Backbone bond lengths (Angstrom), bond angles and torsions (degrees), N, CA, C in turn:
res aa  C-N    CA-C-N  psi(-1)  N-CA   C-N-CA  omega(-1)  CA-C   N-CA-C  phi
1 M - - - 1.417 - - 1.520 110.72 -
2 S 1.353 118.10 134.38 1.454 119.09 -177.22 1.534 109.82 -83.21
3 E 1.254 116.12 163.75 1.463 122.52 -178.78 1.520 111.00 -63.57
4 E 1.316 117.35 -36.19 1.508 121.74 -177.17 1.476 112.52 -67.70
5 S 1.306 121.19 -32.76 1.429 122.57 -175.29 1.533 112.80 -88.01
6 R 1.276 119.64 -0.11 1.464 122.80 177.97 1.531 110.63 -80.29
7 E 1.320 114.25 136.63 1.411 118.58 174.76 1.492 110.62 -84.89
8 P 1.310 117.52 148.78 1.473 119.38 -179.77 1.522 110.02 -65.98
9 A 1.283 115.68 149.79 1.470 120.92 -179.39 1.499 109.52 -70.06
10 P 1.323 118.05 139.62 1.493 118.83 179.12 1.491 111.70 -63.33
11 T 1.304 114.32 143.09 1.530 118.73 -177.38 1.556 109.95 -99.18
12 G 1.303 115.79 -14.31 1.482 117.67 -178.50 1.469 112.17 90.21
13 K 1.293 117.55 -6.49 1.472 122.02 179.56 1.529 108.24 -90.43
14 R 1.340 112.33 142.78 1.481 116.05 177.34 1.512 108.49 -88.73
15 T 1.348 117.34 128.50 1.458 119.30 -175.04 1.507 110.43 -105.48
16 T 1.331 119.69 -17.68 1.439 120.56 -175.75 1.540 108.15 -98.38
17 G 1.339 117.65 143.59 1.427 120.78 179.44 1.472 117.87 87.35
18 Q 1.303 118.07 -7.20 1.432 121.72 -177.89 1.510 109.04 -75.84
19 G 1.293 118.63 139.18 1.453 123.62 175.17 1.505 113.98 87.61
20 H 1.325 120.47 0.65 1.438 121.75 -178.56 1.518 109.77 -69.31
21 G 1.345 118.13 -39.07 1.431 121.84 178.89 1.534 111.07 -65.00
22 K 1.328 115.13 -40.03 1.499 120.02 179.39 1.518 109.57 -66.17
23 L 1.297 117.26 -40.28 1.468 123.61 -178.61 1.541 108.93 -64.43
24 L 1.346 115.87 -46.05 1.442 121.62 177.35 1.499 113.01 -58.25
25 L 1.343 113.36 -46.11 1.493 120.44 179.38 1.559 110.93 -62.30
26 A 1.337 115.15 -44.04 1.456 120.22 -179.95 1.545 109.84 -62.05
27 G 1.317 115.94 -42.07 1.491 119.36 179.71 1.545 111.23 -65.55
28 L 1.329 116.45 -40.10 1.455 121.09 176.92 1.513 112.21 -62.29
29 V 1.360 114.38 -48.27 1.491 119.82 179.69 1.532 109.25 -60.70
30 G 1.345 115.64 -44.43 1.515 118.87 -179.45 1.473 110.08 -61.02
31 S 1.315 119.65 -40.90 1.460 123.83 -179.60 1.525 111.06 -61.30
32 V 1.351 114.77 -46.10 1.438 120.16 -178.13 1.566 108.76 -64.91
33 V 1.282 116.85 -44.66 1.456 121.20 -178.86 1.542 110.10 -62.36
34 G 1.381 116.13 -41.65 1.427 120.67 177.75 1.540 113.94 -62.89
35 A 1.344 114.06 -41.95 1.463 119.73 -179.34 1.521 109.88 -66.39
36 V 1.357 119.30 -42.64 1.434 120.31 178.72 1.558 110.40 -64.89
37 G 1.327 116.11 -42.27 1.421 118.11 177.93 1.494 113.71 -61.54
38 A 1.327 116.09 -39.52 1.492 119.70 178.01 1.514 112.56 -62.62
39 L 1.349 114.54 -39.77 1.478 120.67 179.72 1.549 111.57 -66.67
40 L 1.326 114.85 -42.10 1.447 120.43 179.64 1.532 113.17 -69.86
41 L 1.305 117.98 -32.60 1.460 122.86 -176.14 1.491 114.59 -102.06
42 A 1.320 119.27 9.64 1.464 122.51 -176.86 1.541 108.60 -67.77
43 P 1.348 114.48 135.09 1.491 117.45 -176.54 1.526 114.75 -76.07
44 W 1.371 117.90 -8.21 1.419 119.05 -179.90 1.523 111.74 -119.53
45 R 1.286 115.28 163.68 1.519 120.12 172.97 1.518 109.38 -70.38
46 G 1.322 117.13 163.58 1.397 120.52 -177.29 1.504 114.55 -57.96
47 T 1.331 116.90 -41.31 1.502 120.27 179.50 1.520 110.34 -63.81
48 E 1.325 116.85 -39.15 1.471 119.57 179.55 1.542 111.90 -69.06
49 T 1.349 112.52 -37.73 1.494 117.97 -179.05 1.532 108.97 -65.62
50 R 1.325 116.99 -40.76 1.484 121.84 -178.99 1.504 109.67 -66.61
51 Q 1.342 118.20 -38.85 1.434 122.54 177.37 1.481 111.74 -64.06
52 K 1.332 116.45 -43.93 1.483 119.56 179.53 1.556 111.63 -67.69
53 V 1.303 115.64 -33.77 1.494 118.87 175.26 1.495 109.11 -64.24
54 K 1.331 116.84 -44.98 1.486 120.41 -179.43 1.518 110.62 -60.12
55 E 1.327 114.33 -46.05 1.462 118.58 -179.03 1.571 111.00 -64.67
56 G 1.266 116.12 -41.08 1.482 118.59 177.40 1.496 110.78 -64.40
57 A 1.331 118.87 -40.79 1.465 121.50 177.39 1.529 112.60 -63.38
58 A 1.319 113.96 -38.19 1.479 118.84 179.04 1.547 110.72 -66.07
59 K 1.346 114.65 -41.64 1.482 121.02 178.07 1.532 109.98 -63.16
60 L 1.301 114.72 -42.64 1.461 121.55 -178.59 1.548 111.31 -64.96
61 K 1.355 114.71 -41.07 1.451 119.33 178.88 1.513 110.62 -66.19
62 E 1.347 117.49 -41.39 1.429 123.21 177.72 1.551 111.22 -62.68
63 S 1.310 117.01 -41.36 1.460 121.42 177.94 1.526 109.15 -65.55
64 A 1.317 117.01 -41.69 1.409 120.68 -179.41 1.532 110.66 -63.79
65 L 1.352 118.50 -42.84 1.447 120.26 176.61 1.517 112.71 -62.47
66 K 1.332 116.72 -38.77 1.449 120.59 179.60 1.520 111.14 -64.80
67 A 1.361 113.54 -42.57 1.461 119.44 178.87 1.591 109.19 -64.21
68 K 1.318 117.27 -39.56 1.437 119.34 -179.18 1.540 109.83 -66.05
69 D 1.369 117.35 -39.57 1.444 119.52 178.71 1.529 110.85 -68.71
70 S 1.302 117.32 -38.36 1.512 121.06 177.13 1.485 109.68 -63.55
71 A 1.315 117.70 -41.76 1.471 122.82 -179.30 1.548 109.05 -63.42
72 A 1.337 115.54 -44.88 1.454 120.76 -179.58 1.580 111.95 -62.59
73 K 1.366 115.01 -39.69 1.441 120.50 179.07 1.510 109.92 -67.90
74 A 1.336 117.87 -40.96 1.486 123.73 179.10 1.527 109.17 -65.58
75 G 1.325 116.31 -38.00 1.471 119.88 -178.12 1.541 106.75 -70.14
76 A 1.271 119.29 -42.50 1.463 121.79 178.66 1.499 111.41 -60.83
77 T 1.307 116.59 -47.74 1.494 123.03 176.98 1.509 111.13 -56.86
78 A 1.288 115.83 -47.63 1.475 119.38 178.94 1.521 111.86 -61.73
79 K 1.313 115.08 -39.32 1.481 117.39 179.61 1.522 111.10 -65.53
80 E 1.354 116.16 -42.43 1.473 120.26 178.86 1.525 109.26 -63.02
81 R 1.310 119.76 -45.83 1.429 121.10 -179.71 1.507 112.05 -63.31
82 A 1.326 118.05 -38.79 1.439 123.66 179.19 1.573 109.56 -63.64
83 Q 1.360 114.60 -41.99 1.467 117.65 178.30 1.486 111.77 -65.47
84 S 1.366 115.23 -37.59 1.466 119.69 -179.82 1.532 111.95 -64.17
85 V 1.331 115.48 -42.36 1.442 123.00 -179.60 1.535 107.74 -65.99
86 L 1.316 116.35 -42.83 1.492 119.27 177.63 1.537 112.37 -60.12
87 Q 1.343 115.47 -42.73 1.433 118.08 -179.73 1.528 113.74 -65.91
88 R 1.372 113.82 -37.24 1.471 119.01 177.10 1.531 108.52 -65.86
89 A 1.293 116.47 -43.42 1.524 120.04 -179.50 1.501 110.12 -60.41
90 K 1.382 116.47 -40.26 1.457 118.73 -177.18 1.545 109.76 -69.20
91 R 1.379 115.80 -38.95 1.434 119.28 179.98 1.556 108.93 -63.90
92 E 1.286 116.99 -44.87 1.464 119.79 -178.17 1.499 110.86 -65.10
93 E 1.315 118.64 -32.88 1.404 124.38 179.66 1.535 109.94 -68.44
94 E 1.318 116.93 -38.29 1.477 122.33 178.75 1.560 110.31 -67.67
95 D 1.310 116.34 -34.11 1.503 119.65 -177.39 1.460 113.55 -74.23
């Protein structure tokens, strides 16, 4: 066996999964620091911010409902066209 094809001897140390707890903690601390910074540096008062969030949520909900309706209409149109194509194919097959 050549030296290049030999695998290193196991060291007994676990190399996978280390640092996940530290990474999670760093992410959590970063999130908290970011949230506090956002609150301290917000350009509006709390009541104005809440109102803007409500308005944004309402607009988002309205957009989502419009998208849902559009998707339903597109699905219905696709289904109708597929049925039409199927019927034509069956007619041509019978001829």
